[in-house]
ZAMARGU-4260 file (C-alpha; in steps of 0.2 Angstrom, whole numbers, plus 5000, padded with zeros to 4 digits):
<rodrens>
0) 4223/5322/4937 | 4218/5340/4942 | 4235/5344/4949 | 4245/5340/4934 | 4240/5354/4922
5) 4246/5368/4934 | 4262/5359/4938 | 4265/5355/4920 | 4262/5373/4915 | 4275/5379/4928
10) 4287/5367/4920 | 4285/5374/4903 | 4287/5392/4910 | 4303/5386/4919 | 4310/5377/4904
15) 4307/5392/4893 | 4315/5404/4905 | 4330/5393/4907 | 4332/5389/4888 | 4331/5408/4884
20) 4344/5414/4896 | 4358/5424/4889 | 4375/5421/4896 | 4391/5431/4894 | 4406/5423/4887
25) 4413/5410/4898 | 4430/5418/4900 | 4423/5435/4904 | 4432/5444/4890 | 4426/5456/4877
30) 4429/5453/4859 | 4418/5440/4850 | 4408/5425/4854 | 4408/5409/4844 | 4395/5417/4834
35) 4406/5430/4828 | 4396/5444/4836 | 4403/5457/4848 | 4400/5454/4866 | 4400/5465/4881
40) 4416/5476/4884 | 4430/5469/4895 | 4429/5476/4913 | 4445/5474/4924 | 4442/5463/4939
45) 4448/5466/4957 | 4460/5451/4960 | 4463/5446/4977 | 4474/5431/4973 | 4489/5437/4964
50) 4500/5432/4978 | 4494/5415/4978 | 4480/5407/4989 | 4474/5416/5004 | 4475/5407/5021
55) 4460/5408/5033 | 4463/5413/5051 | 4453/5409/5066 | 4457/5425/5076 | 4444/5439/5078
60) 4452/5457/5080 | 4435/5466/5081 | 4427/5459/5097 | 4427/5477/5104 | 4420/5485/5089
65) 4404/5476/5085 | 4390/5488/5089 | 4381/5500/5078 | 4377/5518/5082 | 4362/5513/5092
70) 4373/5501/5103 | 4364/5486/5097 | 4376/5471/5092 | 4375/5469/5073 | 4388/5456/5070
75) 4381/5439/5064 | 4392/5424/5063 | 4397/5417/5046 | 4401/5400/5039 | 4418/5400/5030
80) 4431/5388/5022 | 4440/5377/5034 | 4452/5386/5045 | 4471/5387/5040 | 4468/5380/5023
85) 4472/5391/5007 | 4458/5396/4996 | 4457/5405/4979 | 4449/5422/4980 | 4443/5435/4967
90) 4431/5449/4965 | 4426/5452/4947 | 4413/5462/4937 | 4400/5451/4928 | 4391/5459/4914
95) 4376/5454/4905 | 4379/5450/4886 | 4366/5453/4873 | 4375/5443/4860 | 4373/5425/4857
100) 4379/5415/4871 | 4378/5398/4880 | 4361/5391/4882 | 4357/5382/4899 | 4358/5363/4898
105) 4339/5362/4900 | 4333/5368/4883 | 4316/5377/4882 | 4307/5362/4875 | 4318/5347/4880
110) 4313/5347/4899 | 4295/5349/4895 | 4295/5335/4882 | 4303/5323/4893 | 4290/5327/4907
115) 4276/5324/4895 | 4284/5308/4890 | 4285/5303/4908 | 4267/5307/4911 | 4261/5297/4896
120) 4272/5282/4900 | 4265/5281/4918 | 4247/5283/4912 | 4249/5270/4899 | 4252/5256/4912
125) 4239/5242/4911 | 4239/5239/4930 | 4241/5248/4946 | 4256/5237/4950 | 4264/5242/4933
130) 4260/5260/4936 | 4269/5260/4953 | 4284/5251/4945 | 4285/5265/4932 | 4283/5279/4946
135) 4297/5271/4956 | 4308/5270/4940 | 4305/5288/4936 | 4309/5293/4954 | 4325/5283/4953
140) 4330/5292/4937 | 4328/5309/4946 | 4339/5302/4961 | 4353/5297/4949 | 4352/5314/4941
145) 4353/5323/4958 | 4369/5313/4961 | 4376/5319/4945 | 4372/5337/4949 | 4382/5334/4966
150) 4397/5328/4956 | 4396/5342/4943 | 4396/5355/4957 | 4410/5347/4966 | 4421/5346/4950
155) 4417/5364/4946 | 4422/5370/4963 | 4438/5360/4962 | 4442/5366/4945 | 4440/5384/4950
160) 4451/5381/4965 | 4464/5374/4954 | 4464/5388/4942 | 4456/5378/4928 | 4439/5387/4928
165) 4437/5406/4928 | 4424/5415/4940 | 4413/5417/4925 | 4413/5399/4920 | 4410/5394/4938
170) 4395/5405/4939 | 4388/5399/4922 | 4390/5381/4928 | 4381/5385/4944 | 4367/5393/4934
175) 4365/5377/4923 | 4365/5366/4939 | 4352/5377/4947 | 4341/5377/4932 | 4342/5358/4930
180) 4338/5356/4949 | 4323/5367/4947 | 4317/5356/4932 | 4320/5340/4942 | 4310/5347/4957
185) 4295/5351/4946 | 4296/5334/4938 | 4296/5327/4956 | 4280/5336/4960 | 4272/5329/4944
190) 4277/5312/4950 | 4270/5315/4967 | 4253/5320/4959 | 4253/5305/4949 | 4257/5294/4964
195) 4242/5302/4974 | 4231/5296/4960 | 4238/5278/4960 | 4231/5264/4971 | 4243/5257/4983
200) 4257/5269/4979 | 4271/5271/4992 | 4281/5284/4983 | 4290/5296/4994 | 4298/5311/4986
205) 4301/5323/5001 | 4319/5317/5004 | 4325/5319/4986 | 4316/5336/4985 | 4326/5343/4999
210) 4342/5337/4991 | 4338/5347/4976 | 4336/5362/4986 | 4355/5364/4990 | 4359/5369/4972
215) 4351/5386/4973 | 4356/5402/4984 | 4354/5421/4984 | 4370/5425/4975 | 4367/5411/4962
220) 4350/5418/4959 | 4357/5436/4958 | 4371/5430/4946 | 4358/5421/4935 | 4347/5437/4934
225) 4363/5447/4929 | 4367/5435/4915 | 4349/5436/4909 | 4351/5455/4909 | 4337/5457/4922
230) 4348/5467/4934 | 4362/5480/4934 | 4379/5470/4933 | 4390/5472/4949 | 4404/5463/4957
235) 4403/5445/4964 | 4415/5439/4977 | 4421/5421/4974 | 4431/5410/4985 | 4434/5392/4983
240) 4444/5377/4989 | 4440/5358/4986 | 4421/5356/4988 | 4419/5373/4997 | 4413/5389/4989
245) 4409/5406/4997 | 4399/5419/4986 | 4394/5436/4990 | 4386/5451/4981 | 4378/5468/4985
250) 4361/5469/4977 | 4354/5487/4979 | 4352/5490/4997 | 4355/5471/5002 | 4370/5461/5006
255) 4369/5443/4999 | 4380/5429/5005 | 4380/5410/5002 | 4392/5397/5008 | 4393/5378/5003
260) 4404/5366/5013 | 4403/5349/5005 | 4415/5342/5018 | 4401/5345/5031 | 4387/5336/5022
265) 4385/5318/5026 | 4376/5312/5011 | 4374/5294/5018 | 4365/5299/5033 | 4346/5295/5033
270) 4341/5306/5048 | 4329/5303/5062 | 4313/5309/5070 | 4322/5323/5080 | 4332/5330/5065
275) 4321/5346/5065 | 4324/5351/5083 | 4342/5347/5082 | 4345/5357/5066 | 4337/5372/5075
280) 4347/5370/5090 | 4363/5368/5080 | 4359/5384/5070 | 4355/5395/5085 | 4371/5388/5093
285) 4381/5392/5078 | 4373/5410/5076 | 4371/5414/5095 | 4367/5432/5092 | 4352/5429/5080
290) 4340/5422/5092 | 4337/5438/5102 | 4334/5448/5086 | 4324/5435/5076 | 4306/5431/5073
295) 4299/5413/5073 | 4311/5401/5065 | 4305/5388/5053 | 4312/5371/5050 | 4308/5359/5036
300) 4317/5343/5030 | 4318/5325/5029 | 4329/5311/5024 | 4346/5318/5030 | 4344/5337/5026
305) 4335/5349/5036 | 4332/5367/5031 | 4331/5381/5045 | 4325/5398/5041 | 4327/5412/5054
310) 4320/5429/5049 | 4327/5443/5059 | 4326/5462/5060 | 4333/5468/5043 | 4336/5451/5035
315) 4335/5432/5034 | 4347/5418/5038 | 4344/5401/5031 | 4354/5385/5035 | 4355/5368/5028
320) 4360/5355/5042 | 4366/5338/5038 | 4360/5322/5048 | 4373/5312/5056 | 4385/5324/5064
325) 4372/5338/5062 | 4384/5351/5054 | 4378/5367/5046 | 4384/5364/5028 | 4375/5378/5019
330) 4373/5396/5024 | 4362/5409/5015 | 4361/5427/5021 | 4351/5441/5015 | 4354/5457/5025
335) 4350/5476/5024 | 4366/5485/5022 | 4362/5497/5035 | 4361/5483/5048 | 4380/5481/5048
340) 4391/5488/5062 | 4399/5506/5061 | 4413/5502/5073 | 4428/5496/5062 | 4430/5513/5054
345) 4446/5521/5046 | 4446/5540/5043 | 4456/5553/5035 | 4455/5571/5029 | 4464/5576/5013
350) 4461/5590/5000 | 4446/5596/5009 | 4438/5578/5009 | 4433/5568/5024 | 4435/5550/5019
355) 4428/5536/5030 | 4430/5517/5026 | 4419/5506/5037 | 4429/5489/5036 | 4422/5472/5036
360) 4428/5454/5035 | 4433/5446/5018 | 4417/5446/5007 | 4408/5457/5019 | 4401/5474/5015
365) 4412/5489/5016 | 4404/5507/5017 | 4414/5521/5009 | 4408/5539/5014 | 4415/5556/5008
370) 4411/5572/5016 | 4415/5590/5011 | 4425/5596/5026 | 4421/5615/5022 | 4402/5613/5022
375) 4399/5596/5031 | 4389/5590/5016 | 4390/5573/5008 | 4399/5573/4992 | 4389/5564/4978
380) 4395/5557/4962 | 4413/5556/4967 | 4423/5542/4959 | 4428/5528/4970 | 4443/5516/4965
385) 4450/5501/4974 | 4468/5494/4973 | 4471/5477/4980 | 4489/5473/4986 | 4500/5480/4972
390) 4487/5479/4959 | 4482/5495/4949 | 4467/5505/4955 | 4450/5500/4947 | 4435/5511/4947
395) 4421/5502/4957 | 4407/5515/4956 | 4402/5533/4962 | 4395/5539/4978 | 4376/5542/4980
400) 4367/5558/4987 | 4373/5553/5004 | 4391/5553/4999 | 4391/5534/5001 | 4396/5518/4991
405) 4395/5500/4997 | 4409/5488/4992 | 4413/5470/4995 | 4429/5468/5006 | 4444/5460/4997
410) 4453/5446/5007 | 4469/5456/5009 | 4475/5473/5011 | 4468/5486/4999 | 4468/5505/4996
415) 4452/5516/4993 | 4453/5532/4984 | 4440/5546/4982 | 4441/5557/4967 | 4430/5573/4967
420) 4439/5582/4953 | 4451/5590/4956 | 4451/5584/4974 | 4458/5567/4979 | 4458/5558/4996
425) 4464/5540/5000 | 4467/5527/5013 | 4480/5514/5010 | 4484/5497/5019 | 4466/5494/5024
430) 4466/5477/5032 | 4450/5467/5032 | 4443/5462/5049 | 4444/5444/5054 | 4427/5435/5051
435) 4416/5431/5065 | 4416/5412/5061 | 4404/5399/5067 | 4413/5385/5076 | 4422/5371/5067
440) 4419/5353/5071 | 4433/5343/5078 | 4438/5325/5075 | 4429/5319/5091 | 4413/5327/5086
445) 4415/5343/5097 | 4417/5360/5090 | 4432/5372/5090 | 4430/5391/5089
</rodrens>
C-alpha cells in the first residue's frame, strides 16, 4: 500500500486545517461570542435590498461601450439568476475574528480517525470478495454524504433568499460544506488506492469525485481564507434565490466570481461518451468572446458532470456542464482587474477633483479614479464612500498611488463620493450596466438570449 501513506497524511493536514479554522460570529455583529470574549468590531454593510428583491433584466445597454483603451473587446459573458425573477442582494464586509468561533464540521481529528477506521476495516477482510464488498459499502456511504451536502447547500441558499440566514451565516455554511467535500474527496482517493490493490475490484470513483468538485469555488475559498485570518477582509457580493447563488469579490488585483444554478443541473443524468466535446462546445457557445483570447481549453469529467477550464489572457474561466440538456450550471471566473473595459465611464469635476467612475454590471468590478485638476496628478489616500439607494454613505476604502480604488457594483443605483479633505466630489444616481448574460435555455431545449 505505497499510495496510502501520502494520501492519509494529506487528509490529516486537511482535517487539521479545517478544524482549526477561526470563523466570525454568524450574525456578523460585534459584541461577544458565546464564549463571552469580544469579537471583531461591527462594520456597516452596503445593503442593496432595502427596497425588496431585485428583479433581473435581459436587456444590455452597453453593447456600444465594450472595448478597452486598446480597442480589444474585454467583455465576458456571465451566468446569472433566471431572468425576470426576484433575488436577494447585498454587499457586506466580512472580517476575521480572532476570538473563539464556530469550528468547521469536520474536526481536526474526527475525519482522520474515520478514514483510519475505514482502512483498517477494509484490510481486515478475510477474502477478496469480502474486501470488495467493504469497498463498495464505503463508496456508497460517501455517495450518500454527497447527497446530504447537496441538500444542505440547497437549504442554505433558500434560507438566505428568504431572509432566514445572514450573509455571514451563508458563507460559514458554505465553508463547512466545502471542507467536508474536500475530506470526502480525499477519502475517495484512499478508497481508490485500496481498490487498486484488491483483486477483482470494479470500484469506480471518478463520477462521485466530480460531484464533490461542485462545492468549492474562488469566492468561497477567498471567504474561508478571510475567516481564517489569512487575507485582508473585504466586501463580498451575495445574491440568491431558490437554489441559485451569485458570489463576487475583489482579491488584490483580481476579480473573483462564482455562480451556482441548481435549476440547470440534472443530477439524474448519467452522461455519455461525447460529454466532454459537447461541454466544450456549450461553454464556447455561451462565452463566444473567450475563444479568440484563450489558450488551450481542458475538459475533464464523467458520470453526468464535465468540468471545462479555459485559460485566457488575464484570467481563467471554469464551467461545470450537466449531462442531459448540457447546461452550464456553474461558472467560476478569475480575472485581472485591468482586463475590464473602460467604456462605461461617468465623470465630473468638483472642487478641483476630477472624478471618474467606470461602471459595471451588478457584482462586477467598478473602478473609481480621482485626479487633481490643477496638476493632472492622481490623488492618493482619498477616502471613497458609497451610498446605495437612500442608504447612508459607507466608507469602502482609499485610493492608491494611482488615485484608484476598485469596488463591486451594487445591484441598483448608487452614489460615489471622494473626500480629499477639505475637497469633496461625488457622482449620484450611478446605474449599474446590464450584465452580458449567457443565453437561458427555453422549455423546448433551445436557448433564449
